[in-house]
N, C-alpha and C positions, 0 to 999 in steps of 0.2 A: 518343579516349576521354576523356570528361569526368571531372574530379576535383574533390573537395570537401574543403576543409580542416576539420579538427575544431577546435572552440573549446577553450579551456584546460580547462574542466570535463569535456568529453567525453574529452579526451586523458587526464585523470587517471583516468577509469574504466578505460582501457586499461592504464595503467602500474601501477595498484594491483591488477590481476587476479592471482590465484594459485589453486592447486588447492583450498586451503581457503576461499578468499574469491572465488568467481566473481561477477562484477559484471553479472549479467543480471536482468531483471525478467520476471514472467510474469503471465498472466491465465487463470484457470480459468473457462471459459464453460460453464454448464449449460443444456441445451436440453430441451424436451419434444418427443418424436417426433411427427410429424404423425399424425393419426388414420388416414389412408389409407396410411401408410408400409408398403411391402412388407417381408417378412421379411429381405431382404438389403439394406435401406436403407443400413446402415453400410458393407457391402462395396462397393456401388455408389459411394458417396461417396468411399471410399478409392481406388478405381480411377480415378475422375474426377480426383481431386486429383493423383495421381501422373502423369497424362497431360496435365495442363494446363501448357503450357510458356510462357505469357505472364506476364511479371513487371513490376511497377511499383515505383519507389522508395518506401520504403527497402528493400524486400524483396530487391532485386538488388544491394545495395551490400556490398562487402567491403573490408577494409583492405588497403592497399598500403604496404609498407615499402621504402625504398631499401636498407636493410640491417636486420638483426635489431634490434628495439627502436629504430627510427629516432625521433629526437626530434620529428620532424614527420610522423607518418603521415597519410595522406589516404584518403578514400573513393573507390573507383572503381566503376563500374557493370559488372556481369558477369552476363550472362544464361545462362551455361553452368552451370546449377545442378542438382545431383544430388538430385532429389526423393525418390529411394529413401532417401537419408540424412536429408533435412530433414523428411519427412512420415512419422510413425510411427503404429502401431496398438497399442492396449493394451485389455485387457478385465479387469474385476473379476469374481471368482466371484459369480454372480448368487444372490440380489439384493444388489448392493453398496450400502452406505449411506455417510453422510458420513464416518465414521471411516475406512473402507477407501479411499474416494476421497482423503481427506487424506493417508493414508500413501503412496499412489501419487504424488501431487503432490509430497510431501516428497522422495521419491526422485528424481523428475524434476528438481526444483529443485536438487538436490545436484550434478548433473553439469555441469561447465563447457561452454560452447559452443566449437566449433572456430573460432578467429579467423582461420584461413586460408580459411574459407568465409564466405558471407553469414551473419552471426551471429544466426540464428533457427532454431527448431524448432517443429513443430506435431504434437501427439499426439492422435489420435482415441481416445476412451475409451468403450467400451460396457459393458453389464452393470449399469447403475445401476437401482435400484428405482424404482418410480413412472413407468415408461414414459419414462425419460430417458436421454440420453447427454451426453457432455461433450467439450470440446476444451481442451487446455492448450497455450497458445502462449507461448513465451518468446523474448525478444529482448535483445540486449546493451544495457545502459543508455547506452552511448556513442552508440547509434543512435536512442534514443527516450526521452522522459520520459512522465510520467503523462498530461498534457494531450494531447500529440500522439498517444499510444497510444489514448486514447478517441476522438479524431477519426478515426484509422485504422479503429477498430472500427465507428463509425457509417457511414463510407463503404463498408465491406464488407458491410453489411446493409441491410435495408429495413424501413420501418414498415408496409409492405403485404405481407401474406402471399403473395398471388398473384404480385406482382412479384419476390418473393424466390426463386421457384422456379428462375429462370434465372440467378441470380447466380453469377459465377465464384468460385474460391477466394480466400481473403484476400489472397494475394500478387499477385493480378492487380488489386487495388484499392489504390492508394497515393496519393501526393501528386498534386494536379491538374497536368497537363502544362504549362499556361500559366504558372502561378506558379513551377513547378519550373524551367522553362527559364531564366527571368530570373535566378533565384537562383543557379543553377549557373554561369551565365556570369559573374556578379559575383564568384564565389568561385574562379574558375580560378586556380591558383597559379603563374602565370607570374612571371618576374622583375619585370616591370613592376607587375603586380598586387601582388606581395609587398612591393615597395618602397612602393607607394602605401598598402597596408594598414598597414605598419609606421609610416609617418609619421602616418596617421590615428589609429592606436592610441596612439602616444606623445602626440600632441596632445590626444586625449580624456583620457588619464590625467593629463596636466598640468592640464587644465581642472578635472578632478575632485579634484585633490589637496586643495584646501581643504575640500571637503565630506567626503572620506574621513577626513582628519585630525580634523575635528570629530566625525564619527560614532564613530571609535575612541576619541577623547578622552572622549566621553560614557560609553562602556563602562567605561573605566578609572576614571572618577569614582565609579562604582557599587561598586567593590571595597571591601568592608567596610561598605557602606551600602545594604542591601537594602530600604530603607523604602518605595520605590514599587513594589516587586515585579519590577523589571526584572532579568533574569538575566544574570550575567557569565559568558561562556564559560570552561570549565575550573574557575574558582574556585567557582562555585555548583553544580557537578555532582559528587556524592559518588561514591566508588568503590563498586561493587556487583557482585553476581554476574552482572549483565547486561553488564558491561564488561571482561571478561577475554578470553583467547584463545579462538578458536572452532576447530572441526574441520570436516571436509568434509560430514558428513551434516546434513540439514535436517529439521525438523518443520514441518507446516502444519496450520492449523485455521481454521475459518470461524465467522462469526456474522452474523445478519441482523435488522434492525429496520425498522419502517415509518418513512418520512420524516415522516409526520403526527405520530407519537408523539414524535419528536425535536424537531420544530419547536414543538409545543405546550409541551414542557418548556422550550425556549429562551425562548419568549415569557413564560412564567410566572416564569422565573428572571431575566429581564432581561438575557439574554446572546445570543450567536449560536449557530448550529448547530455551528460549530467549537469553541466553548467547551464545548458539551455533549459532543461527541466526546472532547475532551481530559479532561473531568471523569470520564466513565465509564471511560476507559482508566486514569486516575490511581487511581480507586477499585479497579479490578480488579487493578492492579499492587500496590497497597498490600496487599490481601488475599493475593494470590499469594505475595508475599515474606514476609509475616507468618507464613503457614503453614510456610514453610521456615526461619523464624527468621533471615532474611537482609535485613530491611528496614532501610536506613540511617536514622539519626536525622535527617539532612538530607534535604530533599525531593529526589526524582528530578526531572530536567529533560527536556524533549522538544525535539528539533530538528524544526521544522515547515517543510517546503518550501513556498514561495510562488511561484506562477507569475508571471512578468513578461512572458509571451508575449502580444502583442496579439491581440485577438479574431479578426482577419482573417488571422492568420499560420497558414498550412497546413503549415509546415515541420516537420521532425522534429528530433532532437537535443534538447539540454537548454536551457531558458530559465527558470531558477529562481533564487531566492535563498532564504536561510534566516532564520527568526526562532527564538529560543529562549525557552521559557517554562517556568515551574514546573508540576509535576503535583500539587502539594499532598499528596504521599504521607506527609508528616509531620503531617497534620491528620486528626483522627478523624472529625469531622462532615462529612457530604456537602455540606450547604449552605455551610459555611465553606470547604471545599475548592474548591467551584465559584467562589466569589467571589474567592478568591486566584488561581485560574487566569484568570478573566476580567480581573482587574486586570493581571496579568503579561502576558497576550497583548496587551491594549490598548497598554501601554507599548512592547512590542516592535514592534508594527506602526507606531506613531507614529515610532519610531526609524528604521525602514527607509524608511518613506514620506517622511521628510524629505530623503532623497537624491534627486538628479535621476536619471532613468532611465539616462542614459549612464554613471553611476557604479555602477549595480547590479552589473554584471559584475565590475568590479574589487573591489567590496566583498565579493562572494561568494567570489571566488578568495582574497582576503586572509584572510577569515574562516575558510575551509576549509583554508588552507595548512598550519597546524600538524598537522591530522588527516592530510592527505595525506602530509606528511613522516614522520609516525609509521608509516604503512603502508608507505611506500617503504623506510624504514630497518629495518623489522622490529620496532620497539618498540611497535607498536599493541597494545593490550590489556594493556600493562605500565604505562601511565601514566594519570593522571587524565583522564577523558574530557571532550571539549568539551561534550557533552550525553549523557544516559544512554540515550536511545532516540529513534528517528525515528518520528514519527506523521504520516502524510499523509492528506489528504482530497481526492480527485479527483472533481470533478463530472462526471456522465455524462448520457446522454440520459434525458429524462423520459417518453418513450413506448416501449412494447414494440417490440422489434426481432425480425426474422425472418431466417432463413437456410435456403434450400432447403425452405421450408415449415415449418420447425421454429421454435418460439417460444423466444427467449432468456429463460430464467427468472431467471438471476442471473449476475453476473460478479464473481469474487473475485480481488483482486490478490495476487500473491506477489512479495516484494521482496528486497532485498539484506541479507544478514547479513555482518558483517565483524569483524575484530579490534577489540575495544572496543565493539562493538554486536551483542550476541548475539540480540536480538529486534527485529523490525520490525513495526509495525502500519500497514497501509494500508487505507483504506476508499474505496469508490466508490459514488456514488448511481446508481440505475438504476430507472426506471419506478416511482417511489414507494417504493423500498426503499433502505436503506443497508446495503451489504454489506462486512463486515470480513474482511480476510485477515491472519492472524497467521503470520509466518515466523520460525523460531527455530533456533538451533543444537541439534542432536539431543543433544549431550552436556551443554552448559551449562544448557539449559532443558528438563528432562524434564517430561512431562505438560502440554504446551503447551495441550491442549484445555481444561484447567481455567481458563486465562486467558480463553478465549472465554466459558466459562460464567460466570465472575465478572464479565465485562463486562455481562452481562444483569442480574446481581444489583446491580451498581453503578448501573445505570439505574433499577432499581426503588427503590433508596435515594434517589436524587435526586427521583424522582416522589413518594415519601413525604414529602420535605422541602418541595417546592414545589407539588405537586398531590396533597395527601393524599386527597381524595375520589376522584380518578381512579385513584390507586394502590390504594385499597381495593377498587374495582370490578375492577381487573385481577387482584388477588390472589384475590378471590372466584371469578372465572371460571376461574382456574387450579387451584383446589382440587377434586379429585375428590369425588364424592358420598359415598364411604365416609369420606374424611377430614373432610368437613363434618359428618357424623353423629358422628364421634368427638369433634370439637371441641365440638359442641353437648352431647354427653354430659358432657364435662369441665366445661362451664360450668354445667349443670343436672343434677347427679348425682341429686338427689332425684326429679325427674320421670322420669328414665330408669329408676331403680330401681322406681318405681311401675308402670311399663309392662312391666317384665321378666317373662317367663313364670315361673310357680311352679316348674316342673320345673327350670328353670335355677337358681333360687334354692336349691332343695334340693341340687342337685349342688354348687353353690358351697359350701354349708354343710358338706356331707359332706367335701369336699376340705379 
C-alpha cells in the first residue's frame, strides 16, 4: 500500500482542526438541468453515484496514524469507501432561492469531516428555482488547495455537452496516473527516503537562511514606518469584531460580477484584477462595520494566498505562500482606497518574489507559525491577529463546463473560518464571471448577506470614481421606470404639476 507524507502546511491543517474550527473547503456548483432531463433525473444520478465504485486520488486517500495524533501522519489509498456516507441528497422547499441555498450550505459547511475516512463529502441539492440543481462538495484543506481543486473540477467535466453525458462521478476523475505514480514513489516514507529527505530539507534550509533572514529583516524595518504601504504582520492589523473566537455554526452568502466589468475597471484605475477584488471587499467591509459601529480607526488588513504551484503540477495538497496588504478601510474615498491597496499589494508581491522558490515553503511556515501556535495553544482569537481577513482569488476555466448534459452555471467557494478569522472571502473566475463566496461565523457575523450586497455597492462606487460615464449608464439601467418618473418629477416639479389632472388637483386641495 503506497503512502504519501504530508508537507508541514498540510499537517498544520490537521492539528489545528477542532469542532468549532473544521479545516475543510467547499465548492457550491450550480447547474442548469438539461432541457430533455426526465422527471427523475436527480434520482437516477443519485443512484448512479452510489453504485460507482471506482476511485481516483485524492478521493480515495485517508489519513493513517501510528497512534492518535501521530506527529507524522501520512496519506494511504483506500478504495473501501462507504458511498452511502460520502454521497448525500438534500432538497430545498421549491422554489428555492439563493437565500435558502445559502442557509443550507452554511449548515453543511458547519459540520466537520470524519478524518478516519477519506475526508470529503458530496451533497446533491434539488428544488432550486429556474430549472436548476446544485452540488456541494467539501474536502479537507490538508488534501487540496484552491488551484488543485479547480484542476480536479476541470478534469471531472467537459466543455462538450454531448461528451459530458457519459462522464463518471467526480471521485472517479483525479490526478493523472502517470504523474501520480512517479510522485508517490518519490514520497514513499521508508527509512532511506526519510533520511534522504531530511538531509535535503536541512541543506535547502541552510542555503535559504540568508534570504529568509533578509526577508524578515525587511519586515521588521517597517515597524512604525508604514510609508511605502507594506504591511507588518500583527503590528498593522487592528483588533476587530472579525478577529475574536468563533463557534461551530457557519453562514454562507454569494455574489457575482462579469469579468469584463472588473477588467474594464482595473484598466481605468491603472491596477490589476486582484487590486479591484481587494478594493471592493475593502469598501464593503468598511460599510458593513460602520453600520455596526465597529470599524477600527486603523485599516483592516488581508492575508492573500498566492499559488507557487508550477503550471504543469497536477498534484494536490497545498502549494501556497501569503502576502499581506491593507484594505484601506480607514479611507473614505473609493479612489484613494484603491490606490492605497494597489501600492500595498505591489510592495508585498515584490517582497515575496525576491525570495528564491526553494525558500518559499520555509518562509510560509515561519510566517504562519505564530498563528498556528495560537490555534494549537487555544489562545487564537484572544490576541492581535496576523491579518484581519483572508481574501483569495482562484482562477478557473474560461469556457462553460458540462456534467451529465447539465451546464455548470456558477461555482462559489466556501472556505475556512477559525479563531481570529471570523470571515473568509474567496472568489473564483468561471466562464466570464467572477463568483464570490462569503463564509462567516454564524454568531460573530450576523447578516452576512449584507456584506455581499455591499460588495456590489463598493464596485459601483469605484466605477463612479474611475468610469463615471459607464457608472451613470449602469445606474440608469438599474432604475425601474416608476423610479425614473419620480426622479424626473422631483427635478421638474413645475412641468409635472402642469400635466397633473384637474381632479387630482382638487382632491389634493381639499385634503
